[in-house]
C-alpha distance (Angstrom), angle and dihedral (degrees) to the residues before:
residue distance angle dihedral
M1 . . .
F2 3.80 . .
Q3 3.81 94.2 .
E4 3.79 92.2 112.7
L5 3.78 93.9 86.5
K6 3.79 88.7 64.9
D7 3.81 100.9 45.5
K8 3.85 95.2 38.0
K9 3.82 93.2 -149.0
I10 3.78 95.0 129.7
F11 3.78 91.3 50.3
E12 3.79 91.4 50.2
Q13 3.79 89.0 49.6
A14 3.79 92.2 49.1
R15 3.79 89.8 49.3
K16 3.82 91.5 50.9
H17 3.80 91.5 51.5
A18 3.81 92.4 44.8
Y19 3.80 92.7 51.6
A20 3.79 91.5 48.4
Y21 3.82 89.8 51.0
S22 3.80 91.4 49.0
D23 3.81 93.0 47.3
G24 3.79 91.6 51.6
I25 3.81 99.5 41.1
S26 3.81 95.4 103.1
D27 3.81 92.5 53.6
M28 3.79 100.8 40.0
D29 3.79 124.9 97.7
V30 3.79 108.5 -84.5
F31 3.81 86.7 -141.1
P32 3.83 118.5 27.2
S33 3.78 120.8 -99.6
E34 3.78 122.3 -110.9
E35 3.80 88.8 -107.7
N36 3.80 92.4 55.3
I37 3.78 91.9 46.7
E38 3.80 89.6 48.8
N39 3.81 89.1 52.7
L40 3.81 89.3 63.8
K41 3.81 85.4 82.4
E42 3.81 84.8 82.5
F43 3.79 86.6 79.8
D44 3.82 91.7 57.2
E45 3.80 100.5 97.7
P46 3.77 139.1 113.0
L47 3.79 115.3 -92.6
N48 3.79 107.6 -88.3
D49 3.79 119.5 -112.0
E50 3.78 95.5 -143.4
S51 3.78 126.2 50.3
T52 3.80 121.0 -95.0
E53 3.78 124.4 -132.6
A54 3.80 107.4 -96.1
I55 3.79 93.7 -131.4
D56 3.82 89.5 53.1
V57 3.81 89.9 54.0
I58 3.80 90.0 54.7
D59 3.80 92.2 46.4
I60 3.81 93.6 49.7
L61 3.78 91.7 49.8
N62 3.79 91.1 48.8
Q63 3.82 94.8 44.8
Y64 3.77 97.6 49.7
G65 3.80 104.1 16.2
G66 3.80 101.4 46.4
P67 3.83 96.1 57.7
A68 3.83 89.7 48.9
T69 3.80 94.0 59.4
T70 3.78 126.4 100.0
A71 3.80 113.7 -116.1
Q72 3.78 90.7 -117.2
T73 3.79 93.4 148.7
G74 3.80 90.1 56.2
G75 3.78 128.3 82.5
R76 3.81 104.0 -102.5
F77 3.79 105.6 55.9
F78 3.80 103.9 109.0
G79 3.81 100.4 164.5
F80 3.80 132.8 120.4
V81 3.83 96.2 -6.6
D82 3.81 88.4 -79.3
G83 3.79 115.2 163.3
G84 3.78 128.4 -145.5
A85 3.80 125.5 -122.7
I86 3.79 122.8 -101.8
P87 3.85 109.5 -130.7
V88 3.80 94.3 -119.2
S89 3.79 88.8 56.8
I90 3.81 92.3 52.7
A91 3.81 90.1 49.2
T92 3.79 89.6 49.3
K93 3.78 90.4 49.8
W94 3.81 91.3 51.1
L95 3.80 91.6 51.5
T96 3.77 96.5 43.1
D97 3.81 93.3 44.2
F98 3.79 84.9 68.9
W99 3.77 88.1 53.3
D100 3.84 89.3 51.1
Q101 3.79 92.8 -167.1
C102 3.79 122.1 -167.3
G103 3.78 99.9 -140.4
G104 3.78 100.9 -161.0
L105 3.78 101.0 97.9
Y106 3.78 139.1 22.5
L107 3.79 89.0 -118.6
T108 3.81 92.4 55.4
S109 3.81 93.1 48.5
P110 3.80 122.6 3.8
I111 3.82 90.4 178.4
N112 3.81 92.6 55.8
S113 3.79 90.8 47.2
K114 3.79 90.7 51.3
L115 3.80 95.5 46.8
E116 3.80 92.0 46.9
S117 3.80 87.4 57.3
V118 3.80 91.6 48.0
C119 3.81 93.8 46.6
E120 3.79 90.5 48.0
L121 3.81 90.4 57.2
W122 3.81 92.9 45.1
L123 3.81 92.5 49.0
K124 3.80 92.9 49.7
D125 3.79 88.4 51.4
I126 3.83 95.2 47.6
F127 3.80 94.1 45.3
G128 3.81 95.9 38.8
L129 3.81 93.4 -127.0
P130 3.83 127.4 166.5
S131 3.80 114.6 -78.4
Q132 3.81 94.0 -115.9
T133 3.82 92.5 57.8
V134 3.80 116.4 124.2
A135 3.80 127.9 -161.8
G136 3.78 133.3 -144.7
F137 3.80 121.4 -161.3
V138 3.78 110.8 -138.2
S139 3.80 139.8 159.1
G140 3.81 97.8 -85.1
T141 3.78 145.8 -42.2
S142 3.81 91.6 -67.6
M143 3.80 89.5 63.0
A144 3.80 91.2 38.6
N145 3.81 89.5 55.1
L146 3.80 89.8 49.0
S147 3.80 92.0 50.9
A148 3.80 93.5 47.1
L149 3.79 93.2 47.7
C150 3.80 90.1 49.8
A151 3.80 87.3 56.6
A152 3.80 90.9 46.4
R153 3.80 91.7 50.0
Y154 3.81 90.7 51.0
R155 3.81 94.0 49.5
L156 3.81 97.3 41.9
L157 3.80 91.3 51.5
K158 3.80 90.4 45.5
N159 3.79 87.2 54.7
Q160 3.78 86.0 61.3
G161 3.81 95.3 46.1
W162 3.82 96.0 -99.8
D163 3.84 124.8 127.6
I164 3.78 105.7 -156.8
N165 3.81 93.3 -170.3
K166 3.81 90.4 61.5
Q167 3.79 103.6 25.4
G168 3.80 101.2 33.7
L169 3.78 125.0 -154.3
N170 3.80 100.1 -61.3
G171 3.79 106.8 106.0
A172 3.81 93.8 0.2
P173 3.81 119.2 150.3
P174 3.81 113.9 -99.9
I175 3.77 122.9 -92.8
R176 3.78 115.0 -149.1
I177 3.82 113.1 -134.9
I178 3.81 111.4 -152.6
A179 3.81 117.7 -170.9
H180 3.79 139.7 147.9
R181 3.75 120.9 -120.8
Q182 3.78 95.0 -104.0
V183 3.81 94.4 62.0
H184 3.82 110.8 137.4
S185 3.80 119.4 -96.5
S186 3.82 91.5 -120.2
V187 3.81 89.1 61.7
K188 3.80 91.0 51.2
K189 3.80 88.8 49.5
T190 3.80 90.6 51.0
L191 3.81 92.1 50.9
V192 3.80 90.1 53.5
M193 3.81 92.5 46.8
L194 3.80 90.5 52.3
G195 3.79 92.1 52.1
F196 3.80 99.3 -109.7
G197 3.80 94.1 119.8
S198 3.79 125.2 -139.3
D199 3.83 92.3 -110.4
N200 3.81 90.1 63.8
I201 3.80 95.7 61.1
E202 3.79 114.7 114.4
W203 3.79 102.7 -143.0
F204 3.77 126.6 -151.3
D205 3.78 128.9 -174.0
A206 3.77 132.5 -87.1
D207 3.79 126.5 -157.4
E208 3.80 128.3 -120.0
Q209 3.83 89.7 -78.9
G210 3.80 94.2 51.5
R211 3.81 94.3 -104.9
A212 3.78 123.4 140.6
I213 3.81 115.5 -99.5
P214 3.84 102.9 -138.9
E215 3.81 97.8 -154.2
T216 3.82 91.1 58.3
I217 3.81 93.6 58.1
P218 3.83 111.2 110.8
T219 3.80 120.3 -116.4
L220 3.81 106.5 -76.8
D221 3.80 133.4 -142.9
N222 3.81 138.1 168.9
S223 3.79 92.6 -75.7
C224 3.82 92.7 62.7
L225 3.79 129.9 107.0
L226 3.81 107.1 -161.7
L227 3.81 115.1 -161.2
L228 3.81 118.2 -155.3
Q229 3.80 133.4 165.0
A230 3.78 140.3 -141.1
G231 3.79 103.5 -151.3
N232 3.79 120.8 12.9
V233 3.79 107.7 -126.8
N234 3.81 91.5 -126.9
T235 3.79 106.7 32.1
G236 3.79 102.2 18.4
G237 3.83 89.2 -126.9
Y238 3.82 120.6 159.3
D239 3.79 126.3 -140.0
P240 3.85 114.5 -120.3
F241 3.79 96.1 -105.1
A242 3.80 96.3 171.5
E243 3.79 89.8 59.4
I244 3.80 98.6 41.4
C245 3.80 105.9 36.1
P246 3.84 100.3 61.7
V247 3.81 90.4 53.9
A248 3.80 92.2 47.2
N249 3.80 92.3 47.1
K250 3.78 91.8 50.8
A251 3.81 88.8 54.4
G252 3.82 91.9 49.5
A253 3.81 94.6 -116.3
W254 3.81 122.5 151.1
I255 3.81 112.2 -117.3
H256 3.79 118.8 -156.1
I257 3.82 121.6 -174.0
D258 3.79 119.9 -156.9
G259 3.81 103.0 -153.6
A260 3.80 102.0 159.8
F261 3.80 94.7 156.9
G262 3.79 103.6 -6.9
L263 3.78 101.5 62.5
W264 3.82 88.7 77.0
A265 3.80 89.8 72.0
K266 3.80 84.1 81.7
A267 3.83 87.8 70.0
C268 3.83 92.3 60.9
N269 3.77 123.2 81.3
S270 3.80 90.9 -149.8
L271 3.82 95.7 46.5
K272 3.80 107.0 31.6
H273 3.81 91.3 96.0
L274 3.82 86.2 75.5
T275 3.80 89.7 68.4
N276 3.81 99.6 45.0
G277 3.80 109.2 148.8
M278 3.82 96.1 15.0
E279 3.80 89.7 119.7
L280 3.83 88.5 68.3
A281 3.81 92.9 71.2
Q282 3.80 125.2 95.2
S283 3.81 98.1 -132.8
W284 3.79 140.7 16.1
A285 3.80 136.9 -168.8
V286 3.81 124.9 -155.3
D287 3.79 140.3 160.3
G288 3.77 128.8 -128.0
H289 3.80 91.7 -166.2
K290 3.78 94.0 61.9
T291 3.79 118.5 48.5
L292 3.82 97.0 2.8
N293 3.83 91.5 51.5
T294 3.78 100.2 -134.3
P295 3.83 116.3 152.9
Y296 3.77 120.4 -92.2
D297 2.90 128.3 -52.3
S298 3.80 113.5 36.2
G299 3.80 127.1 130.1
I300 3.79 131.4 154.9
V301 3.80 132.6 -152.8
M302 3.80 115.9 -164.3
C303 3.77 123.4 -169.6
A304 3.80 132.1 -176.6
D305 3.82 90.2 -158.7
P306 3.83 103.0 66.1
E307 3.80 93.8 176.6
A308 3.81 91.7 55.8
L309 3.80 94.1 48.7
V310 3.79 96.3 44.9
T311 3.80 94.1 43.1
A312 3.80 93.5 46.5
L313 3.81 92.0 49.9
Q314 3.80 94.7 38.4
A315 3.79 118.7 161.4
S316 3.78 124.1 -167.6
A317 3.79 134.7 163.6
D318 3.77 135.8 144.0
Y319 3.79 92.5 -109.2
I320 3.82 96.5 49.6
I321 3.78 109.6 102.1
Y322 3.78 117.7 -160.2
T323 3.80 123.4 -161.9
D324 3.79 133.2 -169.5
Q325 3.81 88.6 -95.6
R326 3.82 127.8 87.1
E327 3.81 110.4 -66.6
P328 3.85 107.5 -156.1
I329 3.80 92.1 -163.1
L330 3.81 88.7 72.7
Y331 3.80 95.1 63.1
G332 3.80 103.1 49.0
P333 3.81 140.9 34.5
E334 3.81 97.3 -108.7
M335 3.79 124.4 90.6
S336 3.79 95.9 -173.2
K337 3.78 109.5 37.0
R338 3.78 145.7 155.6
S339 3.79 116.6 -93.9
R340 3.79 93.3 -115.9
A341 3.78 95.4 163.4
L342 3.81 90.7 73.6
E343 3.81 93.5 69.1
L344 3.80 93.3 36.4
W345 3.80 90.1 54.3
A346 3.82 91.4 48.1
V347 3.81 93.4 53.5
M348 3.80 94.4 45.4
K349 3.80 92.4 45.1
Y350 3.82 91.2 47.9
L351 3.80 96.1 47.8
G352 3.79 101.6 33.6
K353 3.79 119.9 -167.1
Q354 3.80 93.3 -61.0
G355 3.81 93.4 48.8
I356 3.81 92.8 48.6
D357 3.79 89.3 50.2
E358 3.81 92.3 49.3
M359 3.80 95.1 46.3
V360 3.80 96.2 46.7
T361 3.79 91.0 44.0
S362 3.80 89.6 52.2
L363 3.81 90.1 57.4
H364 3.79 89.1 55.3
L365 3.80 93.1 47.3
H366 3.81 91.8 49.5
A367 3.81 89.4 49.9
K368 3.81 90.1 51.7
R369 3.80 90.4 49.2
M370 3.79 89.7 49.3
S371 3.80 93.2 49.9
E372 3.80 93.3 48.2
G373 3.80 92.9 49.0
L374 3.80 93.9 47.0
T375 3.80 91.5 48.4
K376 3.81 89.9 54.0
A377 3.81 88.4 49.2
G378 3.81 90.4 59.6
F379 3.79 104.3 -95.1
E380 3.79 122.5 133.4
L381 3.79 112.5 -120.4
I382 3.80 109.3 -142.1
N383 3.79 102.7 -176.2
D384 3.76 139.0 51.5
V385 3.81 101.4 -112.7
V386 3.78 96.5 -131.2
F387 3.80 95.2 150.9
N388 3.83 132.2 -5.8
Q389 3.81 104.6 -41.6
V390 3.81 124.2 100.7
L391 3.81 118.3 -171.6
I392 3.79 119.0 -172.0
K393 3.79 141.4 165.1
C394 3.79 140.2 -178.0
S395 3.79 130.0 -124.9
S396 3.81 92.2 -83.8
P397 3.82 136.2 24.7
D398 3.82 91.5 -118.9
L399 3.79 91.6 52.6
T400 3.81 90.9 48.9
K401 3.81 91.3 51.7
S402 3.80 91.8 46.5
V403 3.79 93.6 51.8
L404 3.80 92.3 46.8
A405 3.80 91.9 50.3
S406 3.80 90.8 49.8
V407 3.80 92.9 50.5
Q408 3.80 92.3 47.8
Q409 3.80 93.0 47.1
S410 3.80 91.5 51.0
R411 3.81 89.9 66.0
I412 3.81 87.6 -153.8
A413 3.82 89.4 108.4
W414 3.78 133.8 -3.5
C415 3.79 133.9 -147.8
G416 3.78 134.5 150.7
G417 3.75 140.4 -119.6
S418 3.77 129.1 -117.7
M419 3.78 140.7 170.5
W420 3.80 124.0 -104.3
A421 3.80 121.8 179.4
D422 3.82 86.3 -10.8
I423 3.80 91.2 -59.2
P424 3.85 125.5 115.5
V425 3.80 111.4 -109.4
I426 3.80 139.0 173.7
R427 3.78 117.0 -117.2
I428 3.80 120.5 -156.1
S429 3.81 117.1 -171.6
V430 3.80 117.0 -168.4
C431 3.79 104.0 -157.6
S432 3.81 110.7 136.4
W433 3.79 128.5 97.5
A434 3.83 85.7 -148.1
T435 3.81 94.4 64.6
T436 3.79 112.0 109.5
A437 3.79 134.2 -172.2
E438 3.81 86.3 -103.9
D439 3.82 89.9 55.9
V440 3.80 89.8 50.9
D441 3.80 93.2 48.8
K442 3.80 91.7 46.8
T443 3.80 89.3 52.3
I444 3.80 92.8 48.2
A445 3.80 89.7 51.7
L446 3.80 89.9 49.7
F447 3.81 91.5 52.4
A448 3.80 91.8 46.1
K449 3.80 91.0 52.6
A450 3.80 92.3 47.3
Y451 3.82 90.8 48.0
K452 3.80 92.2 50.6
Q453 3.81 92.7 48.1
A454 3.82 93.4 46.8
N455 3.80 91.1 50.0
S456 3.81 92.2 50.7
N457 3.83 93.2 54.2
């Protein structure tokens, strides 16, 4: 055992399988066939008593695991706002997987500490955030939301003379949670995890595009956590930050913006108007593995109140050794963590500001092309396609469901369903650098065929 590192055979085998997968990605089923899913039963076995040859382990995983993957790194996976992975980021991941860096402390990975600092500066520049803003590199926007709301909870209780780290939640003054009804499910989950309770949310209204209606927001004060979003998960709509944030800041409220995929519009000259005023918030959450197309997992929490974030996520133990360098453990909830900044740095360095602008803009243009083609094919477009989301429906809920099922079963493209105004809809998320105009046209043709067939039944 353990001789494989010296002879490199397993790595050569893994490389061969990976290249074959990459070469075939455009022709493979976007969602695995029933046969390939059924073949996953090969993994249902008791743990073997004796060791298995390492190269056999790789071959088994490739034979049965590869065909049961979604073609997410291809150009026609339009589900769940999942991005692809830019080749330089995959190459970086391969290299740095050999490094296997624990990114919690400077002493466990000086390179991760350094690149977190660099990425933090680049992100503040791209997003136009206040100079004091700090960033934590976490698994995704769900964890970024959790981290930001921990900071908000700390500061809002401090505003009322309560130190949650010492006094806990028992007997603490109330925090008012203010959110509109289109807040993302991950934010609701975070509120429950932090003990706020979903019944305590003070709801305000959203318009037909899922954007906050400012005049329906309750009167705010310094006990309020105001939840806004950059990019509604269905419509792609943006809250009017420039109108809302000055009022909230004057009242002393904490503003958090969930911008999982939509915050990247700020990096585009043609789209940055969507995010006007976002810099006036106190915290932000965004993914790298969505719009920026880094590999999974890659999320970022950014906070303009460093003391609140660091204090809320405090970590102390006799064995933890801090230096005068950046200590990543201070800016996120994990103690042991992946060195995500390595891939994030590689993508940003590779693309540069112009490349990020061009790539993100291309997602928007493909979404516009998709919406125009689907409208011509007879579908009803529900949303204004301001970014990368396309929301459509048919003349009846049953017809919408039938068309969606047909598209999914074709395995030529894949997207998901959702509900909008209590009506079943089809949600198409254009998130991959690999998507081409040909991919879009092929998908439009697929929808048109499914629509025609469903109407003839």
